C-alpha positions as CSV (number, residue, x, y, z in Angstrom):
1,M,26.6,25.9,-21.6
2,K,29.7,24.6,-19.3
3,N,31.3,28.3,-19.4
4,F,28.2,29.6,-18.9
5,L,27.1,27.4,-15.7
6,N,31.2,28.1,-14.7
7,A,30.4,31.7,-15.4
8,V,27.4,31.8,-12.8
9,R,29.4,29.7,-10.1
10,F,32.0,32.6,-10.8
11,M,29.8,35.1,-10.0
12,F,28.1,33.5,-7.4
13,A,31.0,33.1,-5.7
14,V,32.5,36.2,-5.8
15,A,28.9,37.7,-4.6
16,L,29.3,35.3,-1.5
17,L,32.7,36.5,-1.0
18,G,31.8,40.1,-1.5
19,G,29.3,39.5,1.1
20,C,31.4,37.4,3.6
21,A,33.7,40.2,3.7
22,K,31.1,42.7,5.1
23,H,30.7,40.5,8.2
24,S,33.2,39.0,10.7
25,P,35.9,36.6,9.7
26,D,33.5,33.6,11.1
27,E,29.9,34.4,9.7
28,F,29.3,33.5,6.3
29,Q,26.4,33.8,3.9
30,G,23.9,30.5,3.3
31,Y,20.4,29.4,2.9
32,I,17.8,27.1,4.3
33,E,17.4,24.0,2.2
34,G,15.2,21.1,2.4
35,E,15.7,17.5,1.3
36,Y,12.1,16.3,-0.2
37,V,10.6,12.8,-0.1
38,Y,8.9,12.2,-3.3
39,V,6.2,9.4,-2.4
40,A,5.1,7.6,-5.2
41,S,3.3,3.9,-6.3
42,P,5.5,1.2,-8.2
43,L,2.1,0.6,-9.9
44,G,0.0,3.2,-12.1
45,G,-3.7,3.5,-11.5
46,A,-6.3,6.4,-11.5
47,L,-6.0,8.8,-8.3
48,D,-9.1,7.2,-6.2
49,K,-8.5,9.5,-3.1
50,L,-5.6,12.2,-2.3
51,A,-6.0,11.8,1.8
52,V,-3.7,15.3,2.4
53,A,-3.4,18.7,0.9
54,R,-0.4,21.3,0.7
55,G,1.0,22.7,4.1
56,D,-0.7,19.7,5.9
57,T,1.3,17.9,9.0
58,V,1.2,14.1,9.2
59,K,2.6,11.5,11.0
60,K,4.6,8.5,10.4
61,G,2.1,5.8,8.7
62,Q,-0.7,8.0,8.0
63,L,-2.7,7.4,4.5
64,L,-1.4,9.8,1.5
65,F,-3.3,8.4,-1.1
66,E,-5.2,5.4,-2.8
67,L,-5.2,4.5,-6.3
68,E,-8.1,2.4,-8.1
69,R,-7.3,-0.7,-6.7
70,Q,-10.6,-2.9,-7.5
71,S,-9.0,-5.2,-10.1
72,K,-6.1,-6.0,-7.6
73,A,-9.2,-6.8,-5.2
74,A,-10.0,-9.5,-7.6
75,A,-7.1,-11.0,-8.2
76,L,-6.3,-11.1,-4.5
77,A,-9.5,-12.8,-4.0
78,E,-9.3,-15.2,-6.8
79,S,-5.5,-16.3,-5.5
80,E,-7.0,-16.8,-1.9
81,K,-9.7,-19.1,-3.5
82,N,-6.7,-20.8,-5.4
83,L,-4.5,-21.2,-2.4
84,A,-7.4,-22.7,-0.5
85,Q,-8.0,-25.3,-3.1
86,A,-4.4,-26.0,-3.3
87,N,-4.0,-26.7,0.3
88,A,-7.4,-28.7,0.6
89,S,-5.7,-31.1,-2.3
90,L,-2.5,-31.2,-0.3
91,T,-4.3,-32.1,3.0
92,L,-6.0,-35.1,1.0
93,S,-3.2,-36.1,-0.8
94,E,-0.9,-35.7,2.7
95,S,-3.4,-38.0,4.5
96,T,-3.7,-40.4,1.5
97,F,-0.1,-41.0,1.4
98,Q,0.1,-41.4,5.1
99,R,-2.3,-44.3,5.1
100,R,-0.8,-46.0,2.3
101,Q,2.4,-45.6,3.9
102,E,1.2,-47.1,7.2
103,L,-0.6,-50.1,4.9
104,R,2.9,-50.7,3.0
105,D,4.6,-51.3,6.6
106,T,2.6,-53.8,7.9
107,P,3.9,-57.5,7.8
108,S,1.8,-58.7,5.1
109,A,2.3,-55.3,3.1
110,V,-1.2,-54.6,1.5
111,I,-0.1,-52.3,-1.1
112,S,2.9,-52.5,-3.4
113,A,5.7,-50.0,-3.5
114,E,4.4,-48.7,-6.9
115,E,1.1,-47.6,-4.9
116,L,2.7,-45.7,-2.2
117,D,5.2,-44.1,-4.9
118,Q,2.4,-43.0,-6.9
119,A,0.8,-41.3,-3.7
120,R,4.3,-39.9,-2.6
121,S,4.2,-38.3,-6.2
122,Q,1.0,-36.9,-5.9
123,R,1.4,-35.2,-2.6
124,D,4.5,-34.0,-3.7
125,A,3.0,-32.5,-6.9
126,D,0.3,-31.0,-4.6
127,A,2.8,-29.4,-2.1
128,A,4.4,-27.8,-5.1
129,Q,1.0,-26.3,-6.5
130,A,0.2,-25.1,-2.7
131,A,3.5,-23.4,-2.4
132,A,3.0,-21.8,-6.1
133,Q,-0.5,-21.0,-4.9
134,Q,1.2,-18.9,-1.8
135,A,3.4,-17.5,-4.2
136,A,1.0,-16.0,-6.4
137,L,-1.3,-14.8,-3.5
138,D,1.8,-12.7,-1.9
139,K,2.2,-10.9,-5.2
140,A,-1.5,-10.2,-5.5
141,K,-1.5,-8.8,-1.9
142,W,1.6,-7.0,-2.4
143,S,0.0,-5.1,-5.5
144,F,-3.1,-4.6,-3.7
145,D,-1.1,-3.0,-0.9
146,Q,1.0,-0.5,-2.9
147,K,-2.2,1.2,-4.3
148,Q,-2.1,2.7,-0.8
149,Q,0.8,4.7,0.1
150,F,1.6,6.1,3.4
151,A,4.0,8.7,4.9
152,P,7.1,7.2,5.8
153,A,7.8,9.8,8.6
154,D,6.3,12.9,10.6
155,A,6.4,15.4,8.1
156,I,5.1,18.6,6.0
157,V,3.2,18.2,2.9
158,Q,5.2,20.2,0.8
159,D,3.1,19.6,-2.8
160,T,0.6,17.3,-4.2
161,L,0.9,16.6,-7.6
162,Y,-2.1,15.0,-9.0
163,R,-5.6,15.9,-8.4
164,Q,-7.9,13.5,-7.5
165,G,-9.6,11.2,-10.7
166,E,-6.2,12.0,-12.8
167,F,-4.2,9.1,-13.9
168,V,-1.1,8.6,-12.6
169,A,1.7,6.4,-14.2
170,A,3.8,3.8,-12.3
171,A,6.8,5.7,-10.0
172,N,5.4,8.9,-10.7
173,P,5.6,11.1,-7.3
174,V,1.9,12.1,-5.9
175,V,2.9,13.7,-2.9
176,V,6.1,15.6,-1.8
177,L,7.0,15.3,1.8
178,L,9.2,17.9,4.2
179,P,10.8,15.7,7.0
180,P,11.6,18.2,9.9
181,E,14.9,16.5,10.2
182,N,15.8,17.2,6.4
183,L,16.1,20.9,6.9
184,K,19.5,22.0,6.9
185,V,21.5,25.2,5.9
186,R,24.1,25.4,2.9
187,F,26.6,28.0,3.1
188,F,30.2,28.6,1.8
189,V,33.3,29.6,3.1
190,P,36.7,30.5,1.4
191,Q,39.2,27.8,0.8
192,E,41.7,29.6,3.5
193,T,38.6,29.0,6.7
194,L,38.0,25.3,5.4
195,P,40.6,24.0,7.9
196,Q,39.0,25.5,10.7
197,I,35.8,23.7,9.9
198,K,34.7,20.1,11.1
199,V,32.1,17.6,10.7
200,G,30.1,17.8,14.3
201,Q,30.8,21.0,14.9
202,S,27.9,23.5,15.9
203,V,27.0,27.2,14.0
204,S,24.6,29.8,14.8
205,I,21.9,30.7,11.9
206,R,20.2,34.1,11.9
207,C,17.6,34.3,8.9
208,D,16.1,38.1,8.5
209,G,13.2,38.7,10.8
210,A,14.1,35.8,12.9
211,P,13.7,37.0,16.7
212,S,17.1,34.6,17.5
213,A,19.6,32.8,16.5
214,I,19.0,28.7,15.6
215,N,21.5,26.0,15.9
216,A,22.8,23.5,13.4
217,T,25.6,21.0,13.4
218,I,28.0,20.2,10.2
219,N,27.4,17.3,8.9
220,Y,29.0,17.3,5.2
221,I,31.9,19.6,3.8
222,S,32.3,19.2,0.2
223,T,35.4,17.9,-1.1
224,Q,35.3,19.8,-4.5
225,V,35.5,23.5,-4.9
226,E,32.7,25.5,-6.0
227,Y,34.9,28.1,-8.3
228,T,38.2,26.5,-10.3
229,P,40.3,29.4,-11.9
230,P,41.0,28.5,-15.3
231,V,44.5,29.2,-14.9
232,I,47.1,28.1,-12.5
233,Y,46.7,28.8,-8.7
234,S,47.9,31.9,-7.6
235,R,47.5,33.8,-4.7
236,E,45.0,36.0,-6.1
237,T,42.8,33.5,-7.8
238,R,43.1,31.0,-4.4
239,A,40.8,33.8,-2.9
240,N,38.1,33.1,-5.2
241,L,37.8,29.7,-4.0
242,V,35.0,28.6,-1.9
243,F,33.8,25.0,-0.5
244,M,30.1,24.4,0.2
245,I,29.1,23.0,3.8
246,E,25.9,21.5,5.3
247,A,24.5,21.6,8.3
248,K,21.6,20.1,9.9
249,I,19.3,22.6,12.3
250,S,18.2,21.2,15.5
251,P,14.8,19.8,15.9
252,A,13.5,22.2,18.1
253,D,14.4,24.7,15.6
254,V,12.9,23.7,12.6
255,A,9.7,25.2,12.6
256,D,11.5,28.8,12.6
257,V,13.2,28.3,9.0
258,R,11.7,27.7,5.4
259,P,13.6,26.5,2.2
260,G,15.2,28.7,0.5
261,Q,15.6,31.6,3.3
262,P,18.8,33.2,2.9
263,A,21.0,32.8,6.3
264,D,23.9,34.7,8.0
265,V,26.2,31.6,9.4
266,R,28.4,31.7,12.3
267,L,30.8,29.3,13.7
268,N,30.4,28.5,17.5
């Protein structure tokens, strides 16, 4: 398998270099790439509502989908009730402790130190119970909220992976998004050209059928060669080395490209 992958990389590198030979020295072949966002819930459940469809444009914070959450709603209501009872007990025990503290502090010391300690212990126990019920409520609310998922950014809905009514396992993506800022061009340059390329450098991209070139900025230069000859480097084999470069496409131009499109990239 490893030998097969190496052979494929070699053929791809040779094809790229052969294609680049037909263009000017500062023009290279590449393709448009998208970094997708897979939106999932950490909890499982039946898909009650799918609020978007493939191809939709969504805004940050917009509802994407909702899993069944009636059971979580019941657990949340129970937690709210338990917390209310715990807080009521704490209020009563705090009031009792304060009264006994006042009685103990009078010159006649109406109550004993033991009675005061009992009131303090009850107050502390009720406070601990209230804190535990608050934690339980927070957990129940988190679980309830996680059954709904919202768009983390403005994006295009690339795909939906489940139909309404289907069961979705925990952490399985339901909606695939492509934010415009996640579009980039990926291209390959021969190793002798690498010293001319810097992060932050601008490039021009032209796709087949596009009316004009679009702009991108180099944000990544691979540290590894795409094809490594099986023998010691010679002048001939060094010609087969290519490095992958990535450049973020200008937000003003993302509407003109799609992932997978071949592109010619020119250094500016």
